[in-house]
N, C-alpha and C positions, 0 to 999 in steps of 0.2 A: 495357439494365439489367439490377442484378442479378436471381437472384430473388426471387422473391414483390416485388420490388421497388413494383412496381404498387399492389398491396392494398398495400405499407405505407404508402407516400404517399397512398391515397385515406383508409387508417385513421388516420394521423396529422392530417391535414383534416377530418377530421369529430371527431378529438379535442379540438382545438382551438376547432371552432367550437360544437360543443353542447356543454353546462355537464355535467358528470355531476350525479346525483340527489343532493339534498341538495348542490350545488357550494356551496364557502365561497370562492369569488368573488368579492373586491372588498372583503372585510370581516374578511380572519385578518392577524394580528399575528404574525410569524414573527421571534423573538433568534435570531441568526446569530453563532458563535464561530467563526472560521478559526482558518488555522493558517497562518503567511507562506509564500513561497518558492515552490515550484514546487506547494506543497498549492494556494494560492489560486486559481491557473491554471482548474484545474477548480470547485471552490466558485463561483467568480464567473457560471461559464456557467450555475450551476445555479439562481445569484440571477436572471440574467437573464431565465431560462425563468419561474419565478417571478413576476417584477415583469411580467412580457407578459400574465400571467393575472389580475394586480389585486390581489396582497397586498402588503399594506406590509413593508417589510424593515427591519430595524436592525441593524444590525455593531457588536459588539467588536472594538476594534483598536488595538493598540500605539501609544501616540505616535509610537513609534520606528521604526513599520513601514517596512519595507525595499517593500513592494508592494502595500500593501493604502490605498487613497486615502481621505482623511479626505474628502473631498466628491465625490459621484456623483448623477448623476440616479436611479439604481434605489434607491438606501438612504439612510438617514440612518445617520450613526455614532457612537457614544459611546466616550468615553477608556476603556479599559484599563489600570489601574495600571500600570507595568513601573518596573523597579530600576536601577540607576547601572551592575551588572552582568550587564546583559541583552547575549546573543551578537552580534556584528555582525558582516557577511560576510566581514570578512578573515579571521574567527576558520577557516570553512573550508579557505582558503586555505595557511595552518598547520598545519589537521591534514591536509590531504592530505599537505602536505612529509612528516612524520610519519611517516602511512603508508607511504610510498614507500620511504622510508629502511628504514624496518624489512622492507618486502618484498624488497626487495634482499639485503638481511641471510639472514633468515631464510622463505623463501618456503613451505616446509611448515608452519609456525605462523602462516599469515597468518589465517585461519578464526580462530583463537584469542584473535589481538591483536586484532582487530576486535571482539570478542564484549569482551574487554577493554576497550577502548574504548570502546565503546559503554555501558559498565557505568556507568563514569566520567564520562561524560556525561551518562548518565540521573540519577546522584546528584546531578551539578551542578544541571543542566537541573530538576533537580524540586524540588530546594529552592529556588531563584528563585522558578517556579512557586507554590509552596507559600507563600512570602509574601508575592509579589504577590498571590493569590488573597486570605492571611489580613488581608492590607492592606484588600483591598474590603469583605471580609464585616462589618469592625470600623467602615465608615464610613456611617456609620446612611445621610446624607442619598444616599449613594449607593445605598446596597439599596432605601430608600425610590421611588429614582426608580428603577432596576428593578419595585420592585412596580408600580409606578404605571400602566407601560406596557403591563398586563392582554397580557402576550404568550400566545399559544396554543401555540405551541409553539416548542422548540428545534431547529435545525437548527447540528448542530456536527463536527468533524474531534475524535476522539479520539487522535489522537495524541500532543495537548495537553489534561488534563483536567480543565483550565477549566472550559468549555461543558457536562461531564459536574455539577459542583458546583452551576452556578448552576439546570440545567436541573431538578434535585433540589429546590433551594433554593427554586425559584419552583413549583414543584409542579406541571410542565406537561410534554407529550407529549417525545419526546426520540427525533430522527429523526440516523443517524450518517452522514456521507459520507465511507467511511474507506474506506482498507485498512491502513493497518499500526497499530496501537497502539504505543504509546512502547517498547514490547519485543518487538515483532513483529509478524509477520503476523496479523491478527484475526482469522483464521479459530481460531483457539488459544481463544480468548476466548467463542466462539460456540458453535464445533460440535464433535463428537465427531471427535479426530486422531490416528489410532489411527498410533503410530509406525512400523510395521515400513514404511508405503511413502509416509508424507505427513511430505516433510523438513523442517524448521525451520530459519526465516530465519536465514541467515548460515552456516549447513551448507554451501552449494557443495553441494548431494545431490541426485538425480534423485528418480523416484519408484519406481525400481528401484535395491533396493540390496542389496549383498552384507552378509555376517554382517557384517564389520568396519564399512563407513558406518551397518548400524543400530545399531551400536554407539559410534559418533561421533554421529550423530541424537538418541541418550539422552542423550548425556554435554551435547548443545545443549538439549537439553530442562530438563535439571535445572540448566543458567545459567540459562534466560529464567524458571524458577520461582524463583530466585535472587533476580533482576531484582526480579519482582514483588514476593516479598513482602518482601524485607531494604534492597531500592532504592529503589523506585518508593514503597510504600506508606508508608514511614515518615516523610516529610516532610509529610504531612497529617495523623498520627494527632492533633496536636493541635486542629486548623481542624475536624476528624471530631468529637472529643469536644466540642467548645464550640458547635457550630451543627445539628450531626445526631441521631439516634436513637441509642441506642447502641449498639455493635456495627457501626454502619456501616462499611463497606469499601470503596475506589476500587473493585475488581475487581464486589462487588455494583453500585455504581451502574452502572457501564458494561454489566453483564447486563440491567438495567432499560431498555435503549434500546427503544422500540418495534417502531423498523425500521433495519435496516443496509443502505446503500445501498453494497455492496461494488464498490469498483473496479478487479474483475476481470470475466475472460469466461475459458472453459475452454477456449478453441480456444489459450491463450497458458498457464495456469494448468495444473496437475497435477490430473486427477479424484479427488475426493476428499470425504465426506460434509460433508451442509449443514444448515441450519434455515429452514422455514418464514418468518420475519421476516426474509427476506432476499432481499435485490433484486441480481442481476448487473447492473453499468451499466459497467464496462470499456471507454474506449475511446467512452464520449460527447462528447470534446471534441472529436470528428473530425467532418469535414464535408466535402463536396465543394472540394477543389480552386478560388480563384476566378484572375483572370486577374492576373499578378506586375506590379508598377511596369516600365514601361517599361525604365529601365537594365539590371533585373535579365531581364528576357525578352527585351533586345538577346544580352545575354554568353550565355545559354541556349543560344539558337539559334546562337549563332556556333560551338557546341561538333561540330556537321556530325551524323553519325550513331553518333558514338563517345557525346554525352550528356554528363552532369557527375553529378560526387558531389558530395555535401556535410557537411559537418563541424557538428556543435553539441555543447557541453560540458554543456549546459544553463545552470543559475540563478545558482547558488551558486558553479561554480568560475570566477572569473578567468581563469585560464590554467593550462596544465601547466607544469613547469618550462622553462627556457630550450633546454638542449639536448635535451628531446624534443621541444619545438617545431620545432627549425629541423631535428632529424631528419626529421619528420615533413614538413614543408616539403620536404626535400631528395626526398623522395618523394615526395609529390605530384606532383612539376616532372618527372616519368620518366613520368607517367600521358599517353595519347592525350587523354583525356576533359576537360573542363574542370572547376576544382573553384570550391564557394563556400564557406568557411569564417567561421562565425560566432567574432570572433577579437576580442577590445577592445584589444588591448596590442600593441605595438611589431612593428612586420613585421619576422617571422625574415630574414635575410643572403642564407637559399637559398630564398627566394620564388622559382618560375617563374613565367613570364609567363601559363601557364595558371591560374594561381591570382586569385579575389578573395577577398580580405577584406575583413570587414565588423563592423559592431558588430550589427547585428542583423537578422534576415531572417524573412519570413513562414513559417515551418520547414512547416504543413500545405501550403500553397499550393505551396512548393518540394516536396514530398513525393507531389505529386500530380501536378505535370508531368511529360507522358509520354516527356523525355528525363531524367530522374533516374535512376540507374541503382544509386544504392549511396548508405548513408547511412553515417557514422564519429558515432558516437555513446556516450556515456557509459552508456548505461543507464537511463535514467532513464525510468519508466513512461511520461508522459504521450507522450514522443517515440517511442516501440516503439509504442506501438499507435496513434500516426498511422501509425508503419511498415506494421505489420500492417493498418490499414484501406485504405491506399495499395497496397499488397503492393510494397515496398522492401526488400531483402535488406539484412541490418545488418552492419558488422562493429562490434563493441563494444568498447569501452575504458573497463572498470567502475572507477573510483575510491573511491566512498565506500558504507558503508551498503548496500540493496538492491541498489543497481544491479550488483552480483555473480549474484544471485539470479537476476536481471530478465534478463539476457543468458543467463546457466544454459538457462532457460527455454523461450528462443529457439533456442538451438541444437539444446537435445536435440528440434525439431521440425525442425532439418534448413534455418533459415531465418537462422542466424547463425555469424560468426565471432568468437571471444573471442580477446583478447588481453594481457598481462598489462603494465602502463605501467610497469612499475617497472623493468623488465629488457627493456624495448620495443628494437628495433633497426632501423634503417633495413630492412635485407633481410624482415626479421620482417613487419612493414607492409606493404610493399610488395607479400610473395609473398601474404599473405592478402589483402590488395584486389584483387589480381587473377583471386587465386582465387574471389573472392564475384562477380567484374564478369563474368571466363571460362566459370563451370563453371553451366550452366541448370539444374542441380538449388536453387541454392539461391532464384534468381526463382521458380521454378515451386513451388516450397513454400509459399514464403509469400505467393503467388497463390493457392494452396490453405487458406490461412489463411486471405487474405481476404475469400474467398469466404464461408468457414462464419462468419465474424468480421459479416458483412453480412445473412448470410440469418436475420434476424427477422422475428416482426410487428409491432411497433415499436422505436423507435431508444432506445439507453440514455437520452438524454436524458429522450424522452419518459416512458420509464416510470421514471424518477425523479420525474418532476413527477408522474404519476400518484399514488404509491405515498406522496409528501406529502402530497396533498391528501385520499389515502386515511385517513391518520392523522387531518387535521384532520377531515376529517366526521366519522370516529369517536371521536373525542378519546382518542386512543392506539389499541393494535393489540393488547392484551393475551394475545387468543386466540393470538395466530401467538407467543409468548413460551412455551419451554418453563418446567415447573416444576425441572428439573434443576438450573438455575440454583444453585435455594435447598436443594440437597440437599448433607445434608454428604459429605465425598470418602469414608468409610466404606461410607454407604448408593448413592453415585452408581457406583462401582464395584463392588458389591455382598459387598463384603472381611463385612458381618455375617450375611449370608445363606452364604454360602461359610463363615467361621467354624462357626454353628450346625448344617451340612449335616457338615462334621467334626466334628463332639464330637457329632450322632447318629450317624454312621458309627463314630466310634471308640468311642461307648458301646455299639453294636453288638455292635462286635468284642471289648470285654472280655467284655461280656455272654456273647458264645459262646464265648470263650475258658475262661473260668469253668466256662458248664454242661457245655463237655468234660471239664476238670479234671475236675469235681464223678462225671460220668459216668464216668469212668478209675479215680476213684478207687474208688466204688462199685463197679463192674466186676470190678478185682483185688482189691479188698479179701475180695470174695466169693468168688474165687478161693482167695485164701489160707485161709482158715477151712476148706472144704470140703478143698483136701487136711489 
């Protein structure tokens, strides 16, 4: 059993058996506005926990949703209006191809290109979201339906800000299930973030930076400020002017969240300042492994003492380019280990007898199997936390968005290798994988992270449920929210105080110089008269 494991089990049992004082069980109506894709995976886990506590859940979903079902035993759903130009899953395959082409030609400019591309995506995406939000706000029957729901709280992922708008319109407490807001790491929205040791998302930097790296980090900060004020905010200006008090901004609305459930853990993240209305729940979707299906278990057991390697590229990318896939399959064929590869496409011609292709596999259960030796991953947050939880070293093949930063963090902890997919060769892939499998340092390091990650009095999910119900019981948590958000920038950075002190010091120096000049003139004038 992990350290404190028995205590944690007892405490968790008591948590569910005995309601807290003033418990809001069985009578709270929670409006949920999730984000699709991998974000939905962890939101659904929280919803199952809330449903088991007796809460009534209503999920707003797009009629074109990829993964969020319309009907569910744990919630009712209401349609969120969407537009004809909604993004489909094929968009990400096209985006990846563009990125790989650029990264082959201009590898040193990869980070800047990603930011440029992200800025363009933010501009397009927020225009779509703002139009959809405006159409809902102008639909009086739709808004009346929402008000008639008499919701006690909004639970939303602010990667897309639709939920933020509705929470303010309905005037209900707001809880975020968050890691990223739409222009980067959520920490930069709610906590002091010294640029000298807190790297910006997309910068591919660690917390120990040289002068030139700090300069790059500052550049990425200015890019994020530009994105917020000139790309993200403008599409919502008309909506805010029509339906909200004068001077309302998207950032101010985000700052008004009562609680931030941040999907992060400092065994993975770099240490940094934080705030009292933040609860860290990174890896809350992780759980002990269950028995594998018979066919998978037989395949795993057939690996003998060598064990298995598993590979997955997540939920939004269907496959890598064909030449890259052929190369990876050829490299896998040379391993003594068996390989289970989540791969929906046509089988590569170089596929070896040791490799099993499947369209889906129980990733958490495979990572928790004692015969799993390594995890080849695109670097998605959910998968990396499952690897940490189960202590499996990672070979990272980051493709898009935050995946580069995710793998870099795990590499900085000595628990992962990182490869560039755009220029990947068979030998590079095979050598990195063998290094991961044969060098015990990687496994020892991630086992250490696993022990740290598990050593806590409550699981991430239990903490999330407790604090959500805390907000429900007290109808918000304004006592945890800093007033710094309401301060103008010059007051936040004490520019006005510094300016006043500068004026006072300058005045004292000026007066001192004037007095000295006056004394000097009087003394020398007196000497001249005497002579």
